[in-house]
C-alpha positions as CSV (number, residue, x, y, z in Angstrom):
1,M,0.1,0.3,-0.1
2,H,2.7,1.9,0.7
3,K,4.1,1.7,-2.6
4,T,1.3,2.6,-4.4
5,R,0.8,5.7,-2.2
6,I,4.4,6.5,-3.2
7,L,3.5,5.9,-6.9
8,I,0.6,8.9,-6.6
9,F,2.8,11.3,-5.1
10,V,5.3,10.5,-7.7
11,T,2.7,11.0,-10.6
12,F,1.4,13.8,-8.7
13,I,4.9,15.5,-9.0
14,A,5.3,14.9,-12.3
15,A,1.8,16.6,-12.9
16,L,3.6,19.9,-10.7
17,I,6.4,19.8,-13.3
18,F,4.2,19.6,-16.3
19,T,1.8,22.0,-15.5
20,G,3.9,24.6,-13.7
21,F,4.4,27.1,-16.3
22,Q,0.4,26.7,-17.4
23,C,-2.3,29.3,-16.2
24,S,-3.1,28.6,-12.3
25,S,-4.6,30.4,-9.5
26,T,-3.2,31.5,-6.5
27,E,-4.7,29.0,-4.7
28,L,-3.8,26.2,-6.3
29,T,-0.5,26.7,-6.4
30,S,-0.2,27.6,-2.7
31,A,-2.2,24.2,-2.4
32,R,0.3,22.2,-4.3
33,L,3.1,23.3,-1.8
34,Y,1.4,22.8,1.1
35,I,0.8,19.0,-0.1
36,Q,4.4,18.2,-0.6
37,Q,5.1,19.3,2.8
38,K,2.3,17.6,3.9
39,N,0.5,20.3,5.8
40,F,-3.1,18.9,4.5
41,D,-4.9,21.0,6.9
42,K,-3.5,24.3,5.3
43,A,-3.7,22.5,1.5
44,L,-7.7,22.2,2.2
45,E,-8.3,25.3,3.3
46,V,-6.6,27.0,0.1
47,L,-8.4,24.6,-2.0
48,H,-11.8,25.4,-0.5
49,K,-11.2,29.1,-1.4
50,D,-10.3,27.8,-5.0
51,V,-13.3,25.9,-5.6
52,T,-15.5,28.2,-4.3
53,K,-14.1,31.0,-6.5
54,N,-14.2,28.5,-9.2
55,P,-16.8,25.7,-8.9
56,K,-15.4,24.3,-12.2
57,S,-12.2,23.7,-11.5
58,D,-11.5,20.1,-11.9
59,E,-8.1,20.1,-10.2
60,G,-8.9,22.1,-7.4
61,W,-11.6,19.3,-6.7
62,Y,-9.3,16.7,-7.3
63,L,-6.3,18.2,-5.2
64,M,-9.2,18.3,-1.9
65,G,-10.3,14.7,-2.9
66,L,-6.6,13.7,-2.8
67,V,-5.9,15.8,0.9
68,Y,-9.0,14.5,2.1
69,G,-7.9,10.6,1.6
70,E,-4.7,11.3,3.4
71,K,-6.8,12.3,5.8
72,N,-8.6,9.4,6.0
73,K,-12.6,11.3,5.5
74,L,-13.1,8.7,2.5
75,D,-16.5,10.0,2.6
76,S,-15.9,13.5,1.7
77,M,-12.7,12.3,-0.8
78,V,-15.2,10.4,-3.1
79,I,-17.6,13.6,-2.6
80,A,-14.5,15.7,-4.7
81,Y,-13.0,13.0,-7.1
82,D,-17.0,12.7,-8.1
83,K,-16.6,16.2,-8.3
84,S,-13.8,16.7,-10.3
85,L,-14.6,13.9,-12.3
86,A,-18.0,15.6,-13.8
87,I,-16.0,18.9,-14.9
88,S,-13.6,16.8,-17.0
89,K,-11.6,13.3,-17.6
90,K,-8.3,15.1,-17.3
91,F,-7.4,13.6,-13.5
92,E,-9.5,10.2,-13.9
93,K,-6.4,8.1,-13.9
94,E,-5.1,9.5,-10.9
95,I,-8.8,9.7,-9.1
96,T,-8.6,5.7,-10.2
97,N,-5.8,4.6,-9.0
98,N,-5.7,6.7,-5.6
99,K,-9.5,5.2,-5.2
100,L,-8.2,1.5,-5.7
101,S,-5.8,2.4,-2.8
102,K,-8.0,3.3,-0.4
103,W,-10.5,0.4,-1.0
104,A,-7.7,-2.1,-1.1
105,D,-6.8,-0.8,2.5
106,T,-10.1,0.0,4.2
107,F,-11.4,-3.7,2.4
108,N,-8.3,-5.2,4.4
109,K,-9.5,-3.1,7.9
110,G,-13.0,-4.6,7.6
111,Y,-11.5,-8.1,6.7
112,H,-9.0,-7.9,9.9
113,N,-11.8,-7.0,12.1
114,Y,-14.2,-9.7,11.0
115,K,-11.8,-12.3,11.3
116,R,-10.7,-10.7,15.3
117,G,-14.7,-11.0,15.8
118,T,-14.6,-14.6,15.1
119,E,-11.5,-15.3,16.9
120,T,-12.6,-13.9,20.6
121,T,-14.9,-15.2,22.5
122,D,-16.1,-12.0,24.7
123,E,-19.2,-10.7,23.6
124,D,-18.3,-7.1,24.0
125,S,-15.4,-7.2,22.2
126,V,-17.5,-9.5,19.3
127,K,-19.6,-6.8,19.1
128,M,-16.7,-4.2,18.8
129,Y,-15.0,-6.2,16.0
130,F,-18.2,-6.9,14.0
131,D,-19.0,-3.0,14.1
132,K,-15.4,-1.9,12.9
133,A,-15.3,-4.4,10.0
134,V,-18.9,-3.2,8.9
135,D,-18.0,0.8,9.4
136,S,-14.9,-0.2,6.9
137,Y,-16.9,-2.5,4.5
138,K,-19.4,0.8,4.0
139,L,-16.8,2.7,3.7
140,A,-15.0,0.5,1.1
141,A,-18.3,0.1,-0.9
142,L,-18.6,4.3,-1.0
143,I,-15.1,4.0,-2.3
144,E,-15.8,1.4,-4.8
145,P,-19.2,0.9,-5.6
146,D,-19.1,-1.7,-7.7
147,S,-16.8,-4.5,-5.9
148,V,-18.9,-7.5,-5.4
149,L,-16.4,-8.7,-2.8
150,T,-17.5,-5.5,-0.9
151,Y,-20.9,-6.7,-0.6
152,R,-20.5,-10.0,0.0
153,N,-18.1,-9.5,2.7
154,L,-20.7,-6.9,4.6
155,A,-23.6,-9.4,4.1
156,F,-21.3,-12.1,6.1
157,V,-20.7,-10.2,8.7
158,Y,-24.5,-8.9,9.4
159,L,-25.6,-13.0,8.9
160,T,-22.6,-13.8,11.2
161,E,-24.4,-11.7,13.6
162,G,-28.0,-12.6,13.0
163,K,-28.7,-9.4,11.7
164,N,-30.9,-10.8,8.9
165,D,-32.5,-7.7,7.6
166,E,-29.6,-5.6,7.5
167,A,-27.8,-8.8,5.2
168,I,-30.7,-7.9,2.5
169,E,-29.1,-4.6,1.0
170,P,-25.4,-6.0,0.4
171,L,-27.0,-9.6,-0.8
172,E,-29.3,-7.1,-3.4
173,K,-26.2,-6.0,-4.1
174,L,-24.5,-9.2,-5.3
175,I,-27.3,-10.0,-7.6
176,E,-27.6,-6.8,-9.0
177,L,-24.1,-6.4,-9.9
178,N,-23.1,-10.0,-10.9
179,K,-25.8,-12.3,-10.3
180,E,-24.2,-13.7,-7.6
181,A,-25.1,-17.2,-6.2
182,D,-24.2,-16.1,-2.5
183,G,-26.7,-13.3,-3.0
184,Y,-30.0,-16.0,-4.4
185,R,-28.9,-18.5,-1.9
186,Y,-28.5,-16.4,1.4
187,L,-31.5,-13.4,0.6
188,G,-33.5,-16.5,-0.5
189,Q,-33.0,-18.3,2.9
190,I,-33.3,-15.0,4.8
191,Y,-36.9,-14.8,3.0
192,Y,-37.8,-18.6,4.1
193,T,-37.0,-17.7,7.5
194,D,-38.8,-14.6,7.7
195,G,-42.3,-16.7,6.5
196,L,-41.3,-19.5,8.5
197,N,-41.0,-17.0,11.7
198,K,-44.9,-15.4,10.8
199,K,-46.1,-18.6,10.1
200,Q,-45.1,-19.3,14.0
201,E,-46.6,-16.0,15.1
202,F,-49.9,-16.9,13.3
203,K,-50.4,-19.7,15.5
204,Q,-49.8,-18.0,18.4
205,S,-51.6,-14.4,17.8
206,G,-54.5,-16.3,15.5
207,N,-53.9,-12.7,13.5
208,P,-54.8,-13.8,9.9
209,Q,-52.7,-10.8,8.4
210,D,-49.5,-13.0,10.1
211,S,-50.3,-15.9,7.7
212,V,-50.8,-13.3,4.4
213,K,-47.2,-12.1,5.5
214,A,-46.1,-15.8,6.1
215,A,-47.5,-16.6,2.6
216,E,-45.9,-13.1,1.0
217,Y,-42.2,-13.9,2.1
218,F,-42.4,-17.5,1.0
219,N,-43.9,-16.2,-2.5
220,K,-41.2,-13.7,-2.7
221,A,-38.6,-16.6,-1.7
222,I,-39.7,-18.2,-4.3
223,A,-39.5,-15.9,-7.1
224,L,-35.7,-15.2,-6.3
225,L,-34.7,-19.0,-6.0
226,E,-36.6,-20.0,-9.1
227,E,-34.2,-17.3,-10.6
228,G,-31.6,-18.6,-9.0
229,T,-31.8,-21.7,-9.9
230,K,-32.5,-21.2,-14.1
231,L,-28.6,-20.1,-13.3
232,Y,-27.3,-22.2,-11.0
233,P,-29.0,-25.7,-11.8
234,D,-26.5,-27.5,-9.6
235,N,-26.4,-25.6,-6.5
236,G,-28.2,-27.7,-4.1
237,D,-28.3,-24.8,-1.2
238,I,-30.5,-22.9,-3.7
239,L,-32.6,-25.7,-4.7
240,K,-33.2,-26.9,-1.1
241,T,-34.6,-23.8,0.0
242,L,-36.7,-23.4,-2.9
243,S,-38.3,-27.0,-2.2
244,S,-38.8,-25.8,1.3
245,C,-40.9,-22.9,0.2
246,Y,-42.7,-24.9,-2.1
247,I,-43.9,-27.0,0.6
248,E,-44.8,-24.2,2.7
249,V,-47.3,-22.8,-0.3
250,G,-49.0,-26.3,-0.7
251,K,-46.9,-26.7,-4.0
252,I,-46.4,-30.7,-3.4
253,D,-45.9,-31.6,-7.3
254,V,-43.0,-29.0,-7.7
255,A,-41.2,-29.8,-4.5
256,L,-41.5,-33.6,-5.6
257,E,-39.5,-32.5,-8.4
258,S,-37.0,-30.4,-6.8
259,F,-35.9,-33.0,-4.7
260,K,-36.2,-35.9,-7.4
261,T,-33.0,-33.3,-8.4
262,L,-31.4,-33.0,-5.5
263,I,-31.5,-37.1,-5.0
264,A,-29.9,-37.8,-8.6
265,K,-26.8,-35.1,-7.7
266,E,-26.1,-36.6,-4.1
267,P,-27.8,-39.6,-3.3
268,D,-26.3,-39.9,-0.2
269,N,-27.6,-37.0,1.4
270,K,-29.4,-38.1,4.1
271,V,-31.1,-34.5,4.5
272,Y,-31.9,-34.9,0.4
273,R,-33.8,-38.1,1.3
274,Y,-35.2,-36.7,4.7
275,N,-37.0,-34.1,3.0
276,Y,-38.0,-36.3,0.0
277,G,-39.5,-38.4,2.0
278,V,-41.3,-36.1,4.5
279,I,-43.0,-34.4,1.2
280,L,-43.9,-37.9,0.0
281,M,-45.6,-38.5,3.9
282,Q,-47.4,-35.4,3.3
283,S,-49.0,-35.9,-0.2
284,G,-50.2,-39.8,1.4
285,D,-47.3,-42.2,-0.7
286,Y,-46.4,-44.1,2.5
287,E,-44.9,-46.7,1.2
288,N,-41.9,-44.5,-1.1
289,A,-42.0,-42.1,2.3
290,V,-40.6,-45.6,4.0
291,K,-38.2,-46.1,1.3
292,E,-36.5,-42.4,1.4
293,F,-36.7,-42.5,5.7
294,K,-35.2,-45.8,5.8
295,K,-32.4,-45.2,2.7
296,A,-31.6,-41.9,5.7
297,L,-30.8,-44.4,8.4
298,E,-28.7,-46.3,6.4
299,I,-26.7,-43.2,5.8
300,D,-26.6,-42.3,8.9
301,P,-28.4,-45.0,12.0
302,D,-28.1,-42.1,14.8
303,Y,-30.5,-39.9,12.8
304,E,-33.1,-39.6,15.2
305,N,-35.7,-37.2,13.0
306,A,-35.5,-39.9,10.3
307,S,-36.3,-42.5,12.9
308,Y,-39.5,-40.7,14.3
309,N,-40.7,-39.9,10.7
310,L,-40.3,-43.5,10.0
311,G,-42.4,-44.5,12.7
312,V,-45.3,-42.0,11.7
313,A,-45.2,-42.7,8.1
314,Y,-46.2,-46.6,8.9
315,V,-49.1,-45.3,11.9
316,K,-50.2,-42.9,8.7
317,W,-49.7,-45.9,6.5
318,G,-51.4,-48.1,9.1
319,T,-54.5,-45.5,9.8
320,E,-55.3,-45.5,5.8
321,L,-55.3,-49.2,5.5
322,S,-57.6,-49.8,8.4
323,K,-60.0,-47.4,6.9
324,E,-60.0,-49.0,3.8
325,A,-60.5,-52.3,5.2
326,E,-63.3,-51.2,7.1
327,E,-65.1,-49.1,4.1
328,S,-64.9,-52.5,2.0
329,E,-65.7,-54.6,4.9
330,S,-62.8,-56.8,3.7
331,G,-61.5,-57.7,7.6
332,S,-58.0,-57.4,6.5
333,T,-55.6,-56.8,9.5
334,E,-52.6,-55.8,7.0
335,Y,-52.9,-52.4,9.2
336,K,-51.8,-53.5,12.2
337,E,-48.3,-54.7,10.1
338,K,-47.7,-51.0,9.7
339,Y,-48.4,-50.3,13.4
340,K,-46.2,-53.1,14.5
341,E,-43.3,-51.6,12.3
342,A,-43.6,-48.4,13.1
343,I,-42.7,-49.2,16.9
344,P,-39.0,-49.7,17.0
345,Y,-38.8,-46.4,15.6
346,L,-40.8,-44.6,17.9
347,E,-39.2,-46.4,20.9
348,K,-35.9,-45.5,19.7
349,V,-37.0,-41.8,19.5
350,V,-38.2,-42.1,23.4
351,E,-35.2,-43.8,24.4
352,A,-33.1,-40.8,22.9
353,E,-35.7,-38.4,24.1
354,P,-37.9,-39.7,27.6
355,D,-39.2,-36.6,27.9
356,N,-40.6,-36.3,24.4
357,A,-44.3,-36.6,25.4
358,D,-46.0,-36.5,21.8
359,V,-44.1,-39.2,20.7
360,W,-45.0,-41.0,24.1
361,E,-48.7,-40.3,23.3
362,L,-47.9,-41.8,19.7
363,L,-46.6,-45.3,21.0
364,G,-49.2,-45.4,23.3
365,K,-52.2,-45.4,20.3
366,V,-50.1,-48.0,18.7
367,Y,-49.8,-50.2,21.6
368,S,-53.8,-49.9,22.3
369,V,-54.4,-51.0,18.6
370,L,-52.3,-53.9,18.6
371,D,-53.6,-54.8,22.2
372,M,-50.3,-54.3,23.7
373,R,-52.7,-53.2,27.0
374,D,-49.4,-53.0,29.6
375,K,-47.2,-51.0,27.5
376,A,-50.0,-48.9,26.4
377,M,-50.9,-48.2,29.6
378,D,-47.4,-47.6,30.7
379,A,-46.8,-45.2,27.7
380,F,-50.0,-43.0,28.8
381,N,-49.3,-42.9,32.5
382,K,-45.7,-41.7,31.7
383,V,-47.7,-39.0,28.9
384,D,-49.5,-37.5,32.1
385,Q,-46.5,-37.6,34.2
386,L,-44.4,-35.2,31.2
387,R,-47.7,-33.2,30.5
388,K,-48.3,-32.3,34.4
């Protein structure tokens, strides 16, 4: 960085030699001398006089930007440089080089403060470093407003802090400037999470406006993620969030196709298998849901969610077969086999979570259907104890 500054001043001195014999205001002549002496306060004083007398002084504004940069008043530097360039392109090369140097300095400060924040455990220190990183990245974006790297890092600081709302604007810039995959991925996740939060608020409040707002967030995420999927068809994170949004708005068929695509790309991804199983179960395809949950458990035998939903899928399957037998008066007891197959998976869950009243209650119902009276009584007693 120091070499860059030296280069800037060498360029500037060369310019002084070239323009020394040209007509120049007294203020500009004085400003050049003060800059050479690094007396930046006096330089600013005479430069303000110069641009006040001559608002079209491209060199006056350029030198003022140079001085503001040396004083680390970067917002004022940018304003002065922009005014110089609006008058003429005479100093464009020098301005571009100096802005790039200042951007690099500022960006690196942001990076180092963010890194320090991730390496400390003291909450106050974490906040301090992250705040400093945000300030630096915002200045870097002001200096170079088309820098994708700056907006990506700024968004990551906010996301690390859990400040999703603040991360939206830099993520939008990633998409606007370069259609970045990270922009689609993280912004889609934010809208999806907002939708889930509003959905939960609706459950608690019963306010229909919360339900409407949740749907708006899910649909906003879908529109964004569909665009991202077209650009990045192999990005599993984008497709996964998109599929989850489809489920939330009831587009089950579309979600099924999405997860088929995901699994074709990563057949040993337990989460994809599990989510696919959940969608199949929601659509009433219990046989294939069971296959997907079993596949997830083959990949990870301790995957508790897969165990639970495998048990639930068998119970739902058994319930459906029981209704069919009753309606047809066939006397079939096939449904009992499905209930039996649910037991080991549900029992595995309560072994891991002995205080889970909901699973104990489901087990009690299964035991009752199978006429396992003692186990059913124990399960329901456990439910009563837990819920008291």
